[in-house]
C-alpha positions in Angstrom: -1.2 -20.1 -4.3 -1.3 -20.4 -0.5 -3.2 -23.1 0.5 -6.6 -21.9 1.4 -7.7 -25.0 3.5 -6.3 -23.0 6.5 -9.5 -21.2 7.1 -9.4 -18.1 5.9 -8.4 -14.4 6.7 -9.2 -13.5 10.2 -8.6 -9.8 10.1 -7.6 -6.6 7.6 -5.6 -4.0 8.4 -5.3 -1.0 6.7 -2.4 1.2 7.0 -2.9 4.7 5.7 0.1 7.2 6.0 -1.0 10.8 6.4 0.5 14.2 6.6 -1.5 17.4 6.8 -4.4 16.0 5.5 -7.1 17.7 7.3 -9.5 18.2 4.6 -9.8 14.5 3.8 -8.2 12.2 6.5 -12.1 12.0 8.6 -13.9 11.3 5.2 -11.1 8.7 4.0 -11.8 6.9 7.3 -15.1 6.8 7.8 -16.0 5.8 3.8 -13.4 2.8 4.3 -15.3 1.7 7.7 -18.7 1.9 6.1 -18.1 -0.1 3.3 -16.2 -2.9 5.5 -18.9 -3.1 8.0 -21.6 -3.5 5.6 -19.2 -6.2 3.8 -18.9 -7.6 7.2 -15.3 -7.5 6.8 -13.5 -7.4 10.1 -11.0 -5.0 10.3 -8.6 -2.2 11.9 -7.8 1.1 10.2 -3.8 2.3 11.5 -3.4 6.0 10.5 -0.3 7.0 10.8 0.3 10.7 11.6 3.9 11.5 9.9 4.3 14.8 11.4 1.6 17.0 10.7 1.7 20.5 11.1 -2.2 21.0 10.5 -4.7 19.7 12.7 -5.0 15.8 11.2 -4.0 14.5 14.9 -6.9 16.3 16.1 -9.3 15.5 13.5 -8.3 11.7 14.1 -9.3 11.8 17.9 -12.6 13.0 17.0 -13.3 10.4 14.5 -11.5 7.9 17.2 -14.9 8.4 19.1 -17.3 7.6 16.2 -15.0 4.8 14.6 -14.3 2.5 17.2 -11.8 0.4 14.3 -9.6 3.2 14.2 -6.3 3.0 15.8 -4.5 6.4 15.2 -0.7 6.5 15.9 2.1 9.2 15.5 5.6 8.5 13.8 8.1 10.3 16.2 10.6 10.8 13.1 12.4 10.8 11.3 9.2 11.6 8.6 9.1 10.0 5.0 5.8 8.1 3.5 8.4 4.9 3.3 8.7 5.4 6.9 5.3 6.2 8.0 4.1 3.0 6.2 7.1 0.7 8.0 5.8 2.4 11.3 2.0 1.1 10.5 3.0 -2.1 9.5 5.2 -3.1 12.8 2.3 -2.1 14.1 -0.8 -4.2 12.7 -2.6 -7.0 14.3 -3.9 -8.3 10.9 -3.1 -11.0 9.2 -3.5 -9.2 5.8 -2.8 -5.5 5.2 -3.6 -3.2 2.4 -2.0 0.3 2.4 -4.0 2.9 1.0 -3.6 6.4 0.1 -4.7 9.4 3.1 -6.7 11.7 0.3 -9.4 9.2 -1.2 -7.7 8.4 -4.0 -8.3 4.9 -3.5 -11.7 3.6 -4.0 -12.5 1.7 -0.6 -14.6 -0.8 -3.1 -11.4 -2.3 -3.9 -10.4 -3.0 -0.6 -13.4 -5.5 -0.2 -11.8 -7.1 -3.6 -8.6 -6.9 -2.4 -10.0 -8.8 0.6 -11.8 -11.5 -1.6 -8.6 -12.3 -3.4 -6.7 -12.9 -0.7 -9.0 -15.2 0.8 -8.7 -17.2 -2.6 -5.2 -18.2 -1.5 -2.9 -15.3 -3.1 -0.3 -13.8 -0.8 -0.4 -10.4 -3.0 -3.0 -8.8 -4.5 -1.4 -6.1 -6.9 -3.9 -3.5 -8.3 -3.5 -1.7 -11.8 -5.5 1.4 -12.9 -4.0 0.2 -16.7 -6.0 -3.1 -17.4 -9.4 -3.6 -18.5 -11.7 -2.7 -15.8 -9.5 -0.1 -14.4 -9.4 3.9 -14.7 -7.9 6.6 -13.9 -9.8 10.3 -13.5 -7.9 13.7 -13.9 -4.2 12.6 -13.9 -1.7 15.1 -14.7 -0.7 14.2 -17.8 3.1 14.7 -17.3 2.8 12.6 -13.9 1.0 10.0 -16.1 3.6 10.1 -18.9 6.2 9.3 -16.0 4.4 6.9 -14.4 3.6 4.8 -17.8 7.5 5.1 -18.9 8.5 4.0 -15.3 6.5 1.1 -15.0 7.6 0.1 -18.6 11.0 0.5 -17.0 10.5 -2.4 -14.4 8.7 -4.4 -16.4 11.6 -5.1 -18.6 14.1 -4.5 -16.0 12.3 -7.2 -14.0 10.5 -9.4 -16.5 7.3 -9.0 -15.2 3.8 -8.3 -16.6 2.8 -6.2 -13.9 2.1 -2.9 -15.2 1.5 -0.4 -12.5 4.1 -1.2 -10.0 4.5 2.1 -8.4 1.0 2.6 -6.9 0.9 2.4 -3.6 -2.4 1.0 -3.2 -1.9 -3.1 -2.8 -2.6 -5.8 -0.8 -0.6 -8.3 0.9 -0.5 -11.2 4.0 1.1 -10.8 6.8 3.7 -13.4 6.0 4.5 -11.4 2.7 5.4 -8.4 4.8 7.8 -10.2 7.3 9.4 -11.8 4.2 10.2 -8.9 2.6 11.9 -7.2 5.2 14.2 -5.6 6.2 12.4 -2.3 4.7 14.9 0.3 3.4 12.6 3.0 1.5 12.0 5.8 3.7 10.3 7.6 0.7 7.6 7.0 -1.7 10.1 4.2 -3.1 8.6 1.9 -0.6 5.8 1.5 -3.1 8.1 -0.1 -5.3 10.2 -2.0 -2.9 7.1 -3.8 -1.5 6.0 -5.7 -4.5 9.6 -6.4 -6.1 10.8 -7.8 -3.0 7.6 -9.9 -2.8 7.8 -10.8 -6.6 11.6 -11.7 -6.3 11.2 -13.9 -3.0 8.9 -16.3 -4.4 5.6 -15.1 -3.1 2.6 -15.5 -5.4 0.8 -12.8 -6.7 -2.2 -11.7 -8.9 -3.7 -8.8 -10.2 -6.8 -6.9 -10.4 -8.1 -3.7 -11.7 -8.5 -0.5 -9.3 -9.6 2.8 -10.0 -7.5 6.2 -9.1 -9.2 9.7 -8.8 -6.6 12.9 -8.1 -7.3 14.4 -4.8 -9.9 16.7 -4.3 -8.5 19.1 -1.3 -4.9 19.4 0.2 -1.3 19.2 -2.2 0.3 16.7 -3.2 3.3 14.8 -1.0 5.0 13.1 -4.4 7.7 15.5 -5.3 8.6 14.2 -8.5 12.2 15.8 -8.8 12.9 14.3 -5.5 12.4 10.8 -6.4 14.3 10.0 -9.4 17.1 8.3 -8.0 15.6 7.2 -5.1 13.2 4.6 -7.2 16.1 3.6 -9.2 18.1 3.2 -6.3 15.6 0.3 -5.2 15.0 -0.8 -8.3 18.7 -1.4 -8.4 19.2 -2.9 -4.9 16.0 -5.2 -5.8 17.1 -6.6 -9.1 20.8 -7.4 -7.9 19.2 -9.6 -5.0 17.4 -10.9 -7.8 20.2 -12.0 -9.7 22.7 -12.2 -6.8 20.9 -13.9 -3.9 18.4 -16.0 -5.5 17.2 -18.8 -2.8 18.3 -17.2 0.4 14.9 -15.8 1.4 12.5 -18.3 2.9 8.8 -17.4 3.8 8.0 -16.5 7.3 5.0 -18.5 9.0 3.1 -17.0 11.5 3.1 -19.3 14.9 
């Protein structure tokens, strides 16, 4: 673990990519802000509008008048979930970050738990919906089956115990984000690029249970039929790094 005697973390950034989320983005931001404010966690909420064609951007401007910690920004393109995440990470001021979905499928109380675990000294905290204490609500059966198969494949390929690598909702120290660059995944495959690179490049990590609820408004942005080859490319890319570039990457210290 990192040395916890360095005084602890000072500011938490939450990066939320959003595309056509007019039905839920306001409640996502407001509920998150309330929870973090109640727990006295210094924070900024970076919502990246990733080419929305609905009222997402307009709503963010309205919410900003009530939530001063909100920092809305627009990814001018090219668009894609991974590109939106990277755009937000490039603009974070915090010394730690949580990547969170815009549809309120992630529990904002878990963000508080992430912050607390990071402050124990870990470089990364990976949530799992499939360990004791975690859970899913209204998870479509086909997606659940494919999820478990994909995560089993990753556990075997990388010889790790983490059983929910594909979940985007994770927490990292600033040094991890810098140490995982360059980030190359343009789409949802960034959800496996970040944690796998962090593990391969030697950052400390732990897991904790999280809960997930299927979105109640809007439409899912992940298209399973489009992602198979993209996930495989990133997995093999990082796997090759693990076995052929070991020791070439060093941690980045923030000055």
